[in-house]
C-alpha positions in Angstrom: -6.6 2.2 0.5 -9.3 4.3 2.0 -8.7 6.6 4.9 -10.7 9.1 6.9 -10.4 12.3 4.8 -9.6 14.4 7.8 -6.6 12.1 8.6 -5.4 11.6 5.1 -2.2 13.8 5.5 -1.2 11.8 8.6 -1.9 8.5 6.9 0.2 9.5 3.8 3.0 10.5 6.1 2.9 7.1 7.9 2.8 5.3 4.5 6.0 7.0 3.4 7.7 5.4 6.4 7.0 1.9 5.2 9.6 0.2 2.9 8.7 -1.2 -0.5 5.6 1.0 -0.7 4.7 3.9 -3.0 1.6 6.1 -3.0 0.9 6.9 -6.7 -2.4 8.8 -6.4 -4.7 10.1 -3.7 -7.9 12.1 -3.5 -9.3 14.5 -1.0 -12.0 11.9 -0.2 -9.3 9.8 1.4 -8.7 7.2 -1.3 -5.2 6.3 -2.5 -3.5 4.0 -4.9 -0.7 2.3 -3.1 1.9 0.0 -4.8 3.8 -2.6 -2.8 6.7 -4.5 -4.2 8.1 -7.5 -2.4 9.9 -10.7 -3.0 7.0 -12.9 -2.0 3.3 -12.9 -1.4 3.6 -13.2 2.4 5.5 -9.9 2.6 2.8 -8.2 0.6 0.1 -9.5 2.9 2.1 -8.4 5.9 2.5 -4.9 4.5 -1.3 -4.7 3.8 -1.9 -5.7 7.4 0.4 -2.9 8.5 -1.4 -0.4 6.4 -4.8 -1.5 7.8 -3.4 -1.0 11.3 -2.4 2.6 10.7 -4.6 5.2 12.6 -7.1 6.7 10.2 -7.1 3.9 7.6 -10.6 2.5 7.0 -9.5 -0.3 4.6 -6.6 -1.5 2.5 -7.3 -4.3 0.1 -5.3 -6.1 -2.6 -6.7 -5.2 -6.0 -4.1 -6.5 -8.3 -1.3 -9.0 -7.8 1.5 -10.1 -10.1 4.4 -12.5 -9.5 7.4 -12.4 -11.8 9.9 -15.2 -11.8 13.5 -14.2 -11.5 14.0 -15.3 -15.1 11.0 -13.3 -16.3 12.1 -10.2 -14.5 15.5 -10.3 -16.2 14.2 -10.5 -19.7 
């Protein structure tokens, strides 16, 4: 995710209000690594749309995607 640097603190506060989302790293330049965990791809895409709609966010994009089957997750 990339946000306006002067609005980064407000963006990070808004991100913390969203379920199934964690901010792992962020820089003073407004860039952040955000991890979304959801039960299906549609929920991930909805969350990305929510992030993009936050005031101060310039862009949020899916960089890596992994689906685990319930059987694979239990092993």
